[in-house]
C-alpha positions, 0 to 999 in steps of 0.5 A, a space after each residue: 759233590 752234593 750227595 743225598 742218601 735216601 733210605 727206603 723202608 719196606 713199608 714204603 716200597 712193599 707195604 704188607 709185603 707186596 711190592 708196589 711198582 707204581 710207588 717205585 716209579 714215582 720215587 725214581 722220578 723224584 730221585 731224578 728230579 733231585 739230580 736235576 737240581 745238582 745233587 747225586 742220590 744214593 739209595 739204601 733200600 729195604 724190601 728184599 725179605 718182604 718181597 721174598 715173603 710175598 713171592 712164596 705166599 707167606 702171610 707173616 714174616 718168619 722168625 727163624 734166621 735162616 728162613 729170613 736169610 733165604 727169603 732175602 736172597 730170593 727177594 733181592 733179585 726181584 727188588 733189583 730187577 724192578 729198580 733196573 726197569 724203572 731207571 732204564 725208562 729214563 736212560 739211567 743205570 743203577 748198580 747193586 752194592 750188598 754190604 755187611 757189618 764186616 765191610 765197616 768193621 774192616 778199615 780197608 773194606 770200609 774205604 773200598 766201599 767209599 771208593 766204589 760208591 763215589 766212582 759209581 756217582 762219578 759215572 752217573 750211575 745210581 748206587 742201590 745199597 742193601 744189607 747182605 741179609 743172605 749171609 749176615 745174621 746181624 743185619 736182619 736183627 738190627 733195625 733193618 737198613 736205618 743204621 746202614 743208611 747213616 753209616 753210608 751217609 758218613 762214609 761218603 760225607 753226604 750232605 743229607 740223609 733222608 729216611 723215608 717211612 710210612 709215617 710223616 715224621 716223629 710225632 709229638 702227640 697228634 702233631 709232627 715234631 718239625 725240628 730236633 736240635 738234640 736227640 736225647 731221652 726226651 726225644 726217644 720217649 716220644 716214640 710209640 710202639 708199632 709193628 708189622 708182620 713184614 718189617 723189622 725197623 721202627 722209629 727207634 732205629 730211625 732215631 738211632 740212625 739220625 744220631 749217627 748221621 747228625 754226629 757226623 755233621 749230616 742233616 737228617 730228615 724222617 719223612 713219609 715216602 707216600 708223599 709225592 716229591 718228598 725228596 725234592 721238597 727236602 732238598 729244597 728246604 721245604 717243610 717235610 717230616 722231621 728235621 734233625 739238625 747236625 751237631 756243631 762239634 763233629 769228631 774226626 772221621 776215624 773217631 766216628 768209624 770207631 764209634 759207629 762202624 766197628 763191631 764190639 767184640 768184647 769188654 774190658 773193665 777198668 779201675 777208677 784210676 784208669 777211668 779218670 785217666 782216659 776220660 778226664 786226662 786224655 790218657 791211653 788205657 794201660 794194662 795196670 788199670 784193667 780189672 777184668 776182661 770179657 769176650 773173644 777178641 783179637 788185636 785191632 778189634 773194638 772193645 767196650 771199656 767199662 768201669 768196675 761197676 759195669 758202666 760204659 766209659 767208651 769203646 776203643 781199638 785194642 792192641 792185645 788179644 783176649 788171650 794175651 790180657 787174661 791173667 795179666 790184668 793189673 800188670 804192666 805190659 810193653 805198650 798201651 792196651 788202647 791208645 788215646 787216639 783209638 778211644 771214643 768216650 761214651 756220650 
């Protein structure tokens, strides 16, 4: 199945917090035209909080978390009602899926989300995904839906990820940078600071999302949602925005899930011998190499693994709770603390 995940930023569908129905109509036509070319489209849509802000007449986005969560629950109804109306004009159905970090952190829920999205696509229904801002604080604080869109693209093995915003792409001075082979510090230094009273993301979060998607072998494009037929142009390989080419070496799906889908619940500090063993010799992390344990975590949670100076070595799924490990650092336990198959080194 050829699938494109399209992320719509608040600045695209609700500029300055005001929902733009005509623009959503144009985008829906674009999505349906892409489907006519043999693709399936999955939408990841921001805009719920912006809609809620506008509905109540606020001039700025509130800063306290619970106000944002309440506004998201109000705005989400408005957002989905509008999508349903626009797709109905073309005898097309859409479905809402609200996800939280826990849906990616838990492997069973992660797989259930995949099955649901794929079944909707098989039924000819357009999945419209949003972070469940009404119940989850983390989703509001971290770059809107850019990261979610990348995780969804990896989840369903999408052919392409398209991040639509109010900018033409990644700017290099006064010109759009058309292609990026590798997302490194030089690329991040091109980002100019900007902000809006009604949005939470930005180019940094889009670059981070592009990093997740390209590491999964997924071509990613950052482009302007204000441009007509932009998704069709991207699908046809025409020049539009900035293209981020996928990495040639792609880790296994489970490794990517550990690297990007699992939430870090704590930290484990290790000595030089353990560091060399896991990074250079491909060994599992044993308890004798642990120097210190920090945070609250339980068995099967993800933890960050750092050297004794606090430099990240990677992350992995732990086989012990923090209570079991505290006081046992440097002692030999029955099984490995992190198995090598459940460890991902830092890039």
